[in-house]
LUMLUMDREN-2810 file (N, C-alpha, C; in Angstrom, 1 decimal):
<atoms>
<atom><aa>M</aa><ch>A</ch><at>N</at><xx>-5.1</xx><yy>-23.8</yy><zz>-3.1</zz></atom>
<atom><aa>M</aa><ch>A</ch><at>CA</at><xx>-5.2</xx><yy>-22.4</yy><zz>-3.2</zz></atom>
<atom><aa>M</aa><ch>A</ch><at>C</at><xx>-3.8</xx><yy>-21.7</yy><zz>-3.1</zz></atom>
<atom><aa>K</aa><ch>A</ch><at>N</at><xx>-3.6</xx><yy>-20.8</yy><zz>-4.0</zz></atom>
<atom><aa>K</aa><ch>A</ch><at>CA</at><xx>-2.3</xx><yy>-20.1</yy><zz>-4.1</zz></atom>
<atom><aa>K</aa><ch>A</ch><at>C</at><xx>-2.1</xx><yy>-19.2</yy><zz>-2.9</zz></atom>
<atom><aa>K</aa><ch>A</ch><at>N</at><xx>-0.9</xx><yy>-19.2</yy><zz>-2.3</zz></atom>
<atom><aa>K</aa><ch>A</ch><at>CA</at><xx>-0.6</xx><yy>-18.3</yy><zz>-1.2</zz></atom>
<atom><aa>K</aa><ch>A</ch><at>C</at><xx>-0.4</xx><yy>-16.9</yy><zz>-1.8</zz></atom>
<atom><aa>I</aa><ch>A</ch><at>N</at><xx>-0.9</xx><yy>-15.9</yy><zz>-1.1</zz></atom>
<atom><aa>I</aa><ch>A</ch><at>CA</at><xx>-0.8</xx><yy>-14.5</yy><zz>-1.5</zz></atom>
<atom><aa>I</aa><ch>A</ch><at>C</at><xx>0.6</xx><yy>-14.0</yy><zz>-1.0</zz></atom>
<atom><aa>T</aa><ch>A</ch><at>N</at><xx>1.3</xx><yy>-13.4</yy><zz>-2.0</zz></atom>
<atom><aa>T</aa><ch>A</ch><at>CA</at><xx>2.7</xx><yy>-12.9</yy><zz>-1.7</zz></atom>
<atom><aa>T</aa><ch>A</ch><at>C</at><xx>2.6</xx><yy>-11.4</yy><zz>-1.4</zz></atom>
<atom><aa>Y</aa><ch>A</ch><at>N</at><xx>3.7</xx><yy>-10.9</yy><zz>-1.0</zz></atom>
<atom><aa>Y</aa><ch>A</ch><at>CA</at><xx>3.8</xx><yy>-9.4</yy><zz>-0.7</zz></atom>
<atom><aa>Y</aa><ch>A</ch><at>C</at><xx>3.6</xx><yy>-8.7</yy><zz>-2.1</zz></atom>
<atom><aa>D</aa><ch>A</ch><at>N</at><xx>4.2</xx><yy>-9.2</yy><zz>-3.1</zz></atom>
<atom><aa>D</aa><ch>A</ch><at>CA</at><xx>4.0</xx><yy>-8.6</yy><zz>-4.4</zz></atom>
<atom><aa>D</aa><ch>A</ch><at>C</at><xx>2.6</xx><yy>-8.6</yy><zz>-4.9</zz></atom>
<atom><aa>D</aa><ch>A</ch><at>N</at><xx>1.8</xx><yy>-9.7</yy><zz>-4.6</zz></atom>
<atom><aa>D</aa><ch>A</ch><at>CA</at><xx>0.4</xx><yy>-9.7</yy><zz>-5.0</zz></atom>
<atom><aa>D</aa><ch>A</ch><at>C</at><xx>-0.4</xx><yy>-8.6</yy><zz>-4.3</zz></atom>
<atom><aa>V</aa><ch>A</ch><at>N</at><xx>-0.1</xx><yy>-8.4</yy><zz>-3.0</zz></atom>
<atom><aa>V</aa><ch>A</ch><at>CA</at><xx>-0.8</xx><yy>-7.4</yy><zz>-2.3</zz></atom>
<atom><aa>V</aa><ch>A</ch><at>C</at><xx>-0.5</xx><yy>-6.0</yy><zz>-2.8</zz></atom>
<atom><aa>I</aa><ch>A</ch><at>N</at><xx>0.8</xx><yy>-5.8</yy><zz>-3.1</zz></atom>
<atom><aa>I</aa><ch>A</ch><at>CA</at><xx>1.2</xx><yy>-4.5</yy><zz>-3.7</zz></atom>
<atom><aa>I</aa><ch>A</ch><at>C</at><xx>0.5</xx><yy>-4.2</yy><zz>-5.0</zz></atom>
<atom><aa>K</aa><ch>A</ch><at>N</at><xx>0.5</xx><yy>-5.2</yy><zz>-5.8</zz></atom>
<atom><aa>K</aa><ch>A</ch><at>CA</at><xx>-0.2</xx><yy>-5.1</yy><zz>-7.1</zz></atom>
<atom><aa>K</aa><ch>A</ch><at>C</at><xx>-1.7</xx><yy>-4.8</yy><zz>-7.0</zz></atom>
<atom><aa>R</aa><ch>A</ch><at>N</at><xx>-2.3</xx><yy>-5.4</yy><zz>-6.1</zz></atom>
<atom><aa>R</aa><ch>A</ch><at>CA</at><xx>-3.8</xx><yy>-5.2</yy><zz>-5.8</zz></atom>
<atom><aa>R</aa><ch>A</ch><at>C</at><xx>-4.0</xx><yy>-3.8</yy><zz>-5.3</zz></atom>
<atom><aa>I</aa><ch>A</ch><at>N</at><xx>-3.2</xx><yy>-3.3</yy><zz>-4.4</zz></atom>
<atom><aa>I</aa><ch>A</ch><at>CA</at><xx>-3.3</xx><yy>-2.0</yy><zz>-3.9</zz></atom>
<atom><aa>I</aa><ch>A</ch><at>C</at><xx>-3.1</xx><yy>-1.0</yy><zz>-5.0</zz></atom>
<atom><aa>G</aa><ch>A</ch><at>N</at><xx>-2.1</xx><yy>-1.2</yy><zz>-5.8</zz></atom>
<atom><aa>G</aa><ch>A</ch><at>CA</at><xx>-1.8</xx><yy>-0.3</yy><zz>-7.0</zz></atom>
<atom><aa>G</aa><ch>A</ch><at>C</at><xx>-3.0</xx><yy>-0.3</yy><zz>-8.0</zz></atom>
<atom><aa>F</aa><ch>A</ch><at>N</at><xx>-3.6</xx><yy>-1.5</yy><zz>-8.2</zz></atom>
<atom><aa>F</aa><ch>A</ch><at>CA</at><xx>-4.7</xx><yy>-1.6</yy><zz>-9.1</zz></atom>
<atom><aa>F</aa><ch>A</ch><at>C</at><xx>-5.9</xx><yy>-0.8</yy><zz>-8.7</zz></atom>
<atom><aa>F</aa><ch>A</ch><at>N</at><xx>-6.3</xx><yy>-1.0</yy><zz>-7.4</zz></atom>
<atom><aa>F</aa><ch>A</ch><at>CA</at><xx>-7.4</xx><yy>-0.2</yy><zz>-6.9</zz></atom>
<atom><aa>F</aa><ch>A</ch><at>C</at><xx>-7.2</xx><yy>1.2</yy><zz>-6.7</zz></atom>
<atom><aa>R</aa><ch>A</ch><at>N</at><xx>-5.9</xx><yy>1.6</yy><zz>-6.4</zz></atom>
<atom><aa>R</aa><ch>A</ch><at>CA</at><xx>-5.5</xx><yy>3.0</yy><zz>-6.3</zz></atom>
<atom><aa>R</aa><ch>A</ch><at>C</at><xx>-5.7</xx><yy>3.7</yy><zz>-7.6</zz></atom>
<atom><aa>T</aa><ch>A</ch><at>N</at><xx>-5.1</xx><yy>3.1</yy><zz>-8.7</zz></atom>
<atom><aa>T</aa><ch>A</ch><at>CA</at><xx>-5.2</xx><yy>3.7</yy><zz>-10.0</zz></atom>
<atom><aa>T</aa><ch>A</ch><at>C</at><xx>-6.7</xx><yy>3.7</yy><zz>-10.5</zz></atom>
<atom><aa>R</aa><ch>A</ch><at>N</at><xx>-7.4</xx><yy>2.6</yy><zz>-10.2</zz></atom>
<atom><aa>R</aa><ch>A</ch><at>CA</at><xx>-8.8</xx><yy>2.6</yy><zz>-10.6</zz></atom>
<atom><aa>R</aa><ch>A</ch><at>C</at><xx>-9.6</xx><yy>3.7</yy><zz>-10.0</zz></atom>
<atom><aa>S</aa><ch>A</ch><at>N</at><xx>-9.3</xx><yy>4.0</yy><zz>-8.7</zz></atom>
<atom><aa>S</aa><ch>A</ch><at>CA</at><xx>-10.0</xx><yy>5.1</yy><zz>-8.0</zz></atom>
<atom><aa>S</aa><ch>A</ch><at>C</at><xx>-9.4</xx><yy>6.5</yy><zz>-8.3</zz></atom>
<atom><aa>N</aa><ch>A</ch><at>N</at><xx>-8.3</xx><yy>6.5</yy><zz>-9.2</zz></atom>
<atom><aa>N</aa><ch>A</ch><at>CA</at><xx>-7.7</xx><yy>7.7</yy><zz>-9.6</zz></atom>
<atom><aa>N</aa><ch>A</ch><at>C</at><xx>-7.1</xx><yy>8.5</yy><zz>-8.4</zz></atom>
<atom><aa>L</aa><ch>A</ch><at>N</at><xx>-6.4</xx><yy>7.8</yy><zz>-7.5</zz></atom>
<atom><aa>L</aa><ch>A</ch><at>CA</at><xx>-5.8</xx><yy>8.4</yy><zz>-6.3</zz></atom>
<atom><aa>L</aa><ch>A</ch><at>C</at><xx>-4.3</xx><yy>8.3</yy><zz>-6.5</zz></atom>
<atom><aa>S</aa><ch>A</ch><at>N</at><xx>-3.7</xx><yy>9.4</yy><zz>-6.1</zz></atom>
<atom><aa>S</aa><ch>A</ch><at>CA</at><xx>-2.2</xx><yy>9.4</yy><zz>-6.1</zz></atom>
<atom><aa>S</aa><ch>A</ch><at>C</at><xx>-1.7</xx><yy>8.7</yy><zz>-4.8</zz></atom>
<atom><aa>L</aa><ch>A</ch><at>N</at><xx>-0.5</xx><yy>8.3</yy><zz>-4.8</zz></atom>
<atom><aa>L</aa><ch>A</ch><at>CA</at><xx>0.1</xx><yy>7.7</yy><zz>-3.5</zz></atom>
<atom><aa>L</aa><ch>A</ch><at>C</at><xx>-0.1</xx><yy>8.6</yy><zz>-2.3</zz></atom>
<atom><aa>R</aa><ch>A</ch><at>N</at><xx>0.1</xx><yy>9.9</yy><zz>-2.5</zz></atom>
<atom><aa>R</aa><ch>A</ch><at>CA</at><xx>0.1</xx><yy>10.9</yy><zz>-1.5</zz></atom>
<atom><aa>R</aa><ch>A</ch><at>C</at><xx>-1.4</xx><yy>11.0</yy><zz>-1.0</zz></atom>
<atom><aa>E</aa><ch>A</ch><at>N</at><xx>-2.3</xx><yy>11.0</yy><zz>-1.9</zz></atom>
<atom><aa>E</aa><ch>A</ch><at>CA</at><xx>-3.7</xx><yy>11.2</yy><zz>-1.5</zz></atom>
<atom><aa>E</aa><ch>A</ch><at>C</at><xx>-4.3</xx><yy>10.0</yy><zz>-0.8</zz></atom>
<atom><aa>L</aa><ch>A</ch><at>N</at><xx>-3.9</xx><yy>8.8</yy><zz>-1.2</zz></atom>
<atom><aa>L</aa><ch>A</ch><at>CA</at><xx>-4.3</xx><yy>7.5</yy><zz>-0.6</zz></atom>
<atom><aa>L</aa><ch>A</ch><at>C</at><xx>-3.7</xx><yy>7.5</yy><zz>0.8</zz></atom>
<atom><aa>S</aa><ch>A</ch><at>N</at><xx>-2.4</xx><yy>7.8</yy><zz>1.0</zz></atom>
<atom><aa>S</aa><ch>A</ch><at>CA</at><xx>-1.8</xx><yy>7.9</yy><zz>2.3</zz></atom>
<atom><aa>S</aa><ch>A</ch><at>C</at><xx>-2.6</xx><yy>8.8</yy><zz>3.3</zz></atom>
<atom><aa>G</aa><ch>A</ch><at>N</at><xx>-2.9</xx><yy>10.0</yy><zz>2.8</zz></atom>
<atom><aa>G</aa><ch>A</ch><at>CA</at><xx>-3.7</xx><yy>10.9</yy><zz>3.6</zz></atom>
<atom><aa>G</aa><ch>A</ch><at>C</at><xx>-5.1</xx><yy>10.4</yy><zz>4.0</zz></atom>
<atom><aa>R</aa><ch>A</ch><at>N</at><xx>-5.7</xx><yy>9.7</yy><zz>3.0</zz></atom>
<atom><aa>R</aa><ch>A</ch><at>CA</at><xx>-7.1</xx><yy>9.2</yy><zz>3.3</zz></atom>
<atom><aa>R</aa><ch>A</ch><at>C</at><xx>-7.0</xx><yy>8.0</yy><zz>4.4</zz></atom>
<atom><aa>L</aa><ch>A</ch><at>N</at><xx>-5.9</xx><yy>7.4</yy><zz>4.4</zz></atom>
<atom><aa>L</aa><ch>A</ch><at>CA</at><xx>-5.7</xx><yy>6.3</yy><zz>5.4</zz></atom>
<atom><aa>L</aa><ch>A</ch><at>C</at><xx>-5.2</xx><yy>6.8</yy><zz>6.7</zz></atom>
<atom><aa>G</aa><ch>A</ch><at>N</at><xx>-4.9</xx><yy>8.1</yy><zz>6.8</zz></atom>
<atom><aa>G</aa><ch>A</ch><at>CA</at><xx>-4.5</xx><yy>8.8</yy><zz>8.0</zz></atom>
<atom><aa>G</aa><ch>A</ch><at>C</at><xx>-3.0</xx><yy>8.7</yy><zz>8.3</zz></atom>
<atom><aa>Y</aa><ch>A</ch><at>N</at><xx>-2.2</xx><yy>8.4</yy><zz>7.3</zz></atom>
<atom><aa>Y</aa><ch>A</ch><at>CA</at><xx>-0.7</xx><yy>8.2</yy><zz>7.4</zz></atom>
<atom><aa>Y</aa><ch>A</ch><at>C</at><xx>-0.1</xx><yy>9.4</yy><zz>6.8</zz></atom>
<atom><aa>N</aa><ch>A</ch><at>N</at><xx>1.2</xx><yy>9.5</yy><zz>7.0</zz></atom>
<atom><aa>N</aa><ch>A</ch><at>CA</at><xx>2.0</xx><yy>10.6</yy><zz>6.4</zz></atom>
<atom><aa>N</aa><ch>A</ch><at>C</at><xx>2.0</xx><yy>10.4</yy><zz>4.9</zz></atom>
<atom><aa>P</aa><ch>A</ch><at>N</at><xx>2.2</xx><yy>11.5</yy><zz>4.1</zz></atom>
<atom><aa>P</aa><ch>A</ch><at>CA</at><xx>2.2</xx><yy>11.4</yy><zz>2.6</zz></atom>
<atom><aa>P</aa><ch>A</ch><at>C</at><xx>3.1</xx><yy>10.4</yy><zz>2.0</zz></atom>
<atom><aa>Q</aa><ch>A</ch><at>N</at><xx>4.2</xx><yy>10.0</yy><zz>2.6</zz></atom>
<atom><aa>Q</aa><ch>A</ch><at>CA</at><xx>5.2</xx><yy>9.1</yy><zz>2.0</zz></atom>
<atom><aa>Q</aa><ch>A</ch><at>C</at><xx>4.9</xx><yy>7.6</yy><zz>2.3</zz></atom>
<atom><aa>F</aa><ch>A</ch><at>N</at><xx>3.8</xx><yy>7.4</yy><zz>3.1</zz></atom>
<atom><aa>F</aa><ch>A</ch><at>CA</at><xx>3.5</xx><yy>6.0</yy><zz>3.6</zz></atom>
<atom><aa>F</aa><ch>A</ch><at>C</at><xx>3.4</xx><yy>5.0</yy><zz>2.5</zz></atom>
<atom><aa>M</aa><ch>A</ch><at>N</at><xx>2.4</xx><yy>5.3</yy><zz>1.5</zz></atom>
<atom><aa>M</aa><ch>A</ch><at>CA</at><xx>2.2</xx><yy>4.4</yy><zz>0.5</zz></atom>
<atom><aa>M</aa><ch>A</ch><at>C</at><xx>3.3</xx><yy>4.2</yy><zz>-0.5</zz></atom>
<atom><aa>K</aa><ch>A</ch><at>N</at><xx>4.1</xx><yy>5.3</yy><zz>-0.6</zz></atom>
<atom><aa>K</aa><ch>A</ch><at>CA</at><xx>5.3</xx><yy>5.2</yy><zz>-1.5</zz></atom>
<atom><aa>K</aa><ch>A</ch><at>C</at><xx>6.3</xx><yy>4.2</yy><zz>-1.0</zz></atom>
<atom><aa>T</aa><ch>A</ch><at>N</at><xx>6.5</xx><yy>4.2</yy><zz>0.4</zz></atom>
<atom><aa>T</aa><ch>A</ch><at>CA</at><xx>7.4</xx><yy>3.3</yy><zz>1.0</zz></atom>
<atom><aa>T</aa><ch>A</ch><at>C</at><xx>6.9</xx><yy>1.9</yy><zz>0.8</zz></atom>
<atom><aa>I</aa><ch>A</ch><at>N</at><xx>5.6</xx><yy>1.7</yy><zz>0.9</zz></atom>
<atom><aa>I</aa><ch>A</ch><at>CA</at><xx>5.1</xx><yy>0.3</yy><zz>0.7</zz></atom>
<atom><aa>I</aa><ch>A</ch><at>C</at><xx>5.2</xx><yy>-0.1</yy><zz>-0.7</zz></atom>
<atom><aa>E</aa><ch>A</ch><at>N</at><xx>4.8</xx><yy>0.7</yy><zz>-1.7</zz></atom>
<atom><aa>E</aa><ch>A</ch><at>CA</at><xx>4.9</xx><yy>0.3</yy><zz>-3.1</zz></atom>
<atom><aa>E</aa><ch>A</ch><at>C</at><xx>6.4</xx><yy>0.1</yy><zz>-3.6</zz></atom>
<atom><aa>N</aa><ch>A</ch><at>N</at><xx>7.3</xx><yy>0.8</yy><zz>-2.9</zz></atom>
<atom><aa>N</aa><ch>A</ch><at>CA</at><xx>8.7</xx><yy>0.6</yy><zz>-3.3</zz></atom>
<atom><aa>N</aa><ch>A</ch><at>C</at><xx>9.3</xx><yy>-0.5</yy><zz>-2.5</zz></atom>
<atom><aa>Q</aa><ch>A</ch><at>N</at><xx>8.5</xx><yy>-1.1</yy><zz>-1.7</zz></atom>
<atom><aa>Q</aa><ch>A</ch><at>CA</at><xx>9.0</xx><yy>-2.3</yy><zz>-0.8</zz></atom>
<atom><aa>Q</aa><ch>A</ch><at>C</at><xx>10.1</xx><yy>-1.9</yy><zz>0.1</zz></atom>
<atom><aa>S</aa><ch>A</ch><at>N</at><xx>10.1</xx><yy>-0.6</yy><zz>0.6</zz></atom>
<atom><aa>S</aa><ch>A</ch><at>CA</at><xx>11.1</xx><yy>-0.1</yy><zz>1.5</zz></atom>
<atom><aa>S</aa><ch>A</ch><at>C</at><xx>10.7</xx><yy>-0.5</yy><zz>2.9</zz></atom>
<atom><aa>I</aa><ch>A</ch><at>N</at><xx>9.5</xx><yy>-1.0</yy><zz>3.1</zz></atom>
<atom><aa>I</aa><ch>A</ch><at>CA</at><xx>9.0</xx><yy>-1.4</yy><zz>4.4</zz></atom>
<atom><aa>I</aa><ch>A</ch><at>C</at><xx>8.2</xx><yy>-2.6</yy><zz>4.3</zz></atom>
<atom><aa>F</aa><ch>A</ch><at>N</at><xx>8.2</xx><yy>-3.5</yy><zz>5.2</zz></atom>
<atom><aa>F</aa><ch>A</ch><at>CA</at><xx>7.4</xx><yy>-4.7</yy><zz>5.2</zz></atom>
<atom><aa>F</aa><ch>A</ch><at>C</at><xx>6.0</xx><yy>-4.4</yy><zz>5.6</zz></atom>
<atom><aa>L</aa><ch>A</ch><at>N</at><xx>5.0</xx><yy>-4.8</yy><zz>4.7</zz></atom>
<atom><aa>L</aa><ch>A</ch><at>CA</at><xx>3.6</xx><yy>-4.6</yy><zz>5.0</zz></atom>
<atom><aa>L</aa><ch>A</ch><at>C</at><xx>3.2</xx><yy>-5.2</yy><zz>6.3</zz></atom>
<atom><aa>Y</aa><ch>A</ch><at>N</at><xx>3.8</xx><yy>-6.4</yy><zz>6.7</zz></atom>
<atom><aa>Y</aa><ch>A</ch><at>CA</at><xx>3.4</xx><yy>-7.0</yy><zz>7.9</zz></atom>
<atom><aa>Y</aa><ch>A</ch><at>C</at><xx>3.6</xx><yy>-6.1</yy><zz>9.1</zz></atom>
<atom><aa>S</aa><ch>A</ch><at>N</at><xx>4.7</xx><yy>-5.4</yy><zz>9.1</zz></atom>
<atom><aa>S</aa><ch>A</ch><at>CA</at><xx>5.0</xx><yy>-4.5</yy><zz>10.3</zz></atom>
<atom><aa>S</aa><ch>A</ch><at>C</at><xx>4.1</xx><yy>-3.3</yy><zz>10.3</zz></atom>
<atom><aa>C</aa><ch>A</ch><at>N</at><xx>3.6</xx><yy>-2.9</yy><zz>9.1</zz></atom>
<atom><aa>C</aa><ch>A</ch><at>CA</at><xx>2.6</xx><yy>-1.9</yy><zz>9.1</zz></atom>
<atom><aa>C</aa><ch>A</ch><at>C</at><xx>1.2</xx><yy>-2.3</yy><zz>9.6</zz></atom>
<atom><aa>L</aa><ch>A</ch><at>N</at><xx>0.9</xx><yy>-3.6</yy><zz>9.3</zz></atom>
<atom><aa>L</aa><ch>A</ch><at>CA</at><xx>-0.4</xx><yy>-4.1</yy><zz>9.7</zz></atom>
<atom><aa>L</aa><ch>A</ch><at>C</at><xx>-0.4</xx><yy>-4.4</yy><zz>11.2</zz></atom>
<atom><aa>E</aa><ch>A</ch><at>N</at><xx>0.8</xx><yy>-4.6</yy><zz>11.8</zz></atom>
<atom><aa>E</aa><ch>A</ch><at>CA</at><xx>0.8</xx><yy>-4.8</yy><zz>13.3</zz></atom>
<atom><aa>E</aa><ch>A</ch><at>C</at><xx>0.5</xx><yy>-3.5</yy><zz>14.0</zz></atom>
<atom><aa>K</aa><ch>A</ch><at>N</at><xx>0.7</xx><yy>-2.4</yy><zz>13.4</zz></atom>
<atom><aa>K</aa><ch>A</ch><at>CA</at><xx>0.5</xx><yy>-1.1</yy><zz>14.1</zz></atom>
<atom><aa>K</aa><ch>A</ch><at>C</at><xx>-1.0</xx><yy>-0.7</yy><zz>14.0</zz></atom>
<atom><aa>C</aa><ch>A</ch><at>N</at><xx>-1.7</xx><yy>-1.3</yy><zz>13.1</zz></atom>
<atom><aa>C</aa><ch>A</ch><at>CA</at><xx>-3.2</xx><yy>-1.0</yy><zz>12.9</zz></atom>
<atom><aa>C</aa><ch>A</ch><at>C</at><xx>-4.0</xx><yy>-1.7</yy><zz>14.0</zz></atom>
</atoms>
């Protein structure tokens, strides 16, 4: 079984976000985070692991 990488997770988030016709800002708001949250994740400015620790 293939290990899932950070890039794979980002691609899947992007796929479902665009499929649902949500902007980065709107998705961040629906998740309860500030409007720039998803942008920082998709730009890989923050490690997803550290975000998941806070949840």
